[in-house]
Structures are given as structure tokens and as C-alpha cells.
N, C-alpha and C positions, 0 to 999 in steps of 0.2 A: 487495465495492460496498455502498453504502449510501445511501438514498434519505429524504429527510425533508421532506414535503411543507408542514410549518408553516414550515421557512424556507427553502422552495424551493429546496433542495440535492440536487445528486445527485453523490457522492463515488464516484471510482475508487479502488481500495485497491491501491497497489504494495506487495508484501512486504516486511517488514523496514524499514518507515519508520513504525512506532507506529500503524498503521491499527487493529488490534484494539481497543486504549485507545481511540483516535478515536472509532470507530463506537458504543459503547455508551450513549454520552449524549445521543444527539439524543432529542428527543421521540418519535419513531415507535416507540421501543424501550419507552415505557411508557404511551403513550396509543394505544388501539385505535379512536380515533372519526374517525380520516382517512379519506382514500380508498383508502389502503393500510395494510392492518392487520396486516400480519404479515410479519415476516422474521426465519425462525428456520430452522435446519436446512437453510439453502438453498434454502428455499420463500419466494416472495413471494405473497400471496392479495390480491386486493381484498376490497368488501364484498359482494360475490355469491359470494364462495368460489372464484372462477376464482382457479386455482393456475397457478404457472409455475416451473421450477427454475431456480437463478441460482448462479452460482461466486463465491467471494468475490475472485477476483482478474483478473476477466474484463477485456477491452478494453472502451472506452466504445461503440463501434460495437456489440458483442456485448450489452452492458447495454441499448443503447437498442432494440435488437430485442428483447429479452425483454418489456421494459415494453409495446411496441405491441402485444405480444398480450394485454396487459390493458387496452388502449385508454386506457393513462393518459399524457397531455399534459404532457410536461416541456420545452417549447421557451423556458419562461422560467424554468427551474431555472438556478441557477448550478451549473457544472460543477468541482469542485476535486479537489485530490490533495494528498498529502503527498510530498516527496522527502529525501532523506538523503545527507550525503556519500558518495560511491560506495566509498570506500576502508573507512569504517567501517563502511558496508552489508554489505559482502562477509563483514568479519570478522563481523558479528554472523549472516552468514547460515550460517557455518562453527559459530558456538556454537550456533545453534539445531538444527543436524543432530548436533552431537555431545554437547551438554549436554541440552537439551530433549528431543529426539527420539532414537530409536536408528539413525538413517538412517547414521550413520557406522559404527557398529557390524555393521549388517547387510550393507554393502557393503565393510567392511575396510578403510574410511578410517582412515589413521594421523595425518593431518595436513592442514589447507587446501589443500595442494597435489593431495591425492587428491580434493578435492572440484572444484577448477578443471580438473584433468586430466580428470575427467568433463565439465565443461559444455565445455571445448574439442574433446571427441571428438564431440559432438554431440547428447548428452542433453540434456533439457530438464525442468527443476524450476524453478517459480516463483520459489522462495525466492533462485535467484541468477542470473536472468534479468536484463539490463540495465534500468536504468528507464526507458531510451528505449524499449523494448518497448511500453510504456504512452504516455509521453510525447509519443512522436514518431508514432502512429499517422496515418495520411493522413488529412487534414480534421478533426483534432481541433483543438479550441482551450479550454486550460483558462482559466477567469475567475479562480481565485485557486490558486496554487501555494503551499503551506505548507511550512516546513522543520522537520523531526524536531528539530533542536537547538534552535530558538525553541520548540519544546511542551516540551521538557525543562524552560523555567523556568516555564511554566504556559501558559494557554488564552487569553491576552490576545490575540495576534494573530488568533486565528480569532473571538473575539467581537468585535472592533471591527467585523467583516462580521456576522456572525451572533450578536447580543446574547443569543437564547436559549440558546445552547451552554452548557451547565454541568458539565463532567465532575468526576466523583467520585475523588479520588484523584489522584496524580500519574503522568506517563508514566515509567516506570523502565526502563533498559536488562536485557537478560537475563543478563547475567553480564560481570564483566570479562575480557578477553582477555589472555593471556599470550603472551610469546615474539614479539611483534611485532617482524618485521625489515625492514630498508630494500629484502632480496630480495623478502618479501613484497608489500611497497608496490609495488615497482619492475613484477611481474608483474600486479598486478590492473592499475594504470596501461597496461600492455599490452593486456591483455584487455578492458578496460572504456573502450578509448579513446574511444567515442561517449559514454558518459556523461560523463567527464572532461571532453569538448569542452562537450557542452549544458549541464551543471551549474555550468560557471565562473563563469556569471553570478550565480550564487547564493551560490558558495562563492570568498572570495578565495584560500584555502589551494591551489587547484587551478589557480591562473595560473602 
């Protein structure tokens, strides 16, 4: 998550959508004069040093519950998030587990199918949960949903709404994916059919 009192912004971080890069450039990260003065190592703290632990990838309802503990009023904040082509995002999850982290090695995964097998068996890791887990939470309405693919080109789409947002550096992909097959794509479409259906309005390629 990320919150920025100067921009009146509350961000719900869906993993593998560019969120880590996205969150670092909001004013809250370098200006400690606001009502919320710290968000680091999963701790949010107010001016009176009241603290609450927060997760990086919580749902909006959970985030708001945490903020209430600090008596922080966010009813006038814009609720935003990022989304990503669901097929590309699952390949990115595989890259994360197999290239960046040792998850694949620890669990004996030799291919993306092993990761998807785990998900279908009922295991839950946030990096491969469907985006609808966050997007379709009951009673949740996002004011703005930005696309990972647009942010790869630069921050202009965000700056149209939040002029003070000025990230350093560019959003980049983790690494290239090798050996993408039609069989891989077909299985992702079957497993993540809720994402495919929901995100069609953002991605013509999913029609």
C-alpha cells in the first residue's frame, strides 16, 4: 500500500503490476511534516508516534481498518491501483519466483506449470493471486486504475491527475521471459478467467 496526504491518495498495491517502483516517489517518502510521518518496514506512524503494522499487498478494507487505528481520515482521498495484462503478469510472477527469489528452487519448481499447479492445489501466494482478489472486493470502488503498460512509457497518465507525482528513473520489467508457448497462455486464460473477463475493458488483446 501507499498513502500520500499531500495528494490525497490511497494506493492499493496489487503485486507484479509495478507497484514497488510506483510507491517510492510520493511526497510522503521524503517529507516527514505531514499527519502520517513514516511508512517503512511495514510500519505506519502518525505525528504522535502511534504505530500500526501494515502489509504491502492488503485489500482496501484492511488498509482502511489500519488507518482508523491512527484516526486518520481518508474519506476524501482518491483510491487508486495499477493493473497489468493478466497473462504477462503471471509470467512476471514466475520470473520473480525463479530469477529474483529462490522460491522456485526451494520448492523444486522447474517450470511455470509447477507454480500454477501449486495455485490450483489451493496454496496462496500474493504474487500469483488473481487481480480480481483486490479489484472486486465487495463494496470497493477505485477512483483511478492505471495500467502497468502505460507506466512503462512514463508517468504522464498519473501526473494528469496527481501533478506532484515525479518518479525518479523508469519502470522496467524484471527480465525477459523465454519459451512462452500457446499452451502456457491457454492454461493461464483457463486458470485466471476472472481476471481475463474483468480486464477486457482495459486490454483489447483480451477480447
